Residue, then its C-alpha position, 0 to 999 in steps of 0.5 A: x052753165x048759163x044762169x037760166x040753164x035748162x036741164x030737160x029730160x025726155x025719158x020717163x024716169x028723168x026730172x027736168x029742171x030750170x036754173x043753174x042754182x036749181x041744177x046745182x042743188x040737185x046735183x049732189x043727190x044724183x052723184x051720190x045715187x050713181x057711184x063712180x058716174x062716167x060718160x063715154x062720148x061715142x059721137x058728136x055733131x056740132x053746127x053753130x050753137x048746137x051740139x049733139x052727143x051720144x054717150x054711154x053712161x056707166x055707174x053703180x046704182x044701188x049696187x047694180x052696175x049699169x051701162x046706158x046708152x043716151x044722147x044729149x042735145x045742147x045749145x050754147x049761148x054767150x059761151x055757156x050751156x043754156x039748154x041740155x036735153x037728155x035722152x036715155x033708155x029708161x027701160x035699160x036702166x030698169x032692167x039693169x037694177x032688176x025693176x022690169 
């Protein structure tokens, strides 16, 4: 990741952050909340320094198995990921975890 990495969430439940170190500090908490986290790559489109990747995210969150579709929009600079914008279905997450 680029030093100025931007991790941007467009979903209501996501929390954005800026900076590679800030992202790394938050990563352990995210991984501990989503046991067995797996992203299945569904499709990709690449043009120049941009990649769009649709995915299916699977994990167990607070004892609930979840399966959530989403899309990453990635911008690469100097061979490193500079920006990642994440779009995922917050309502599906809430329903699968019994919160909606």
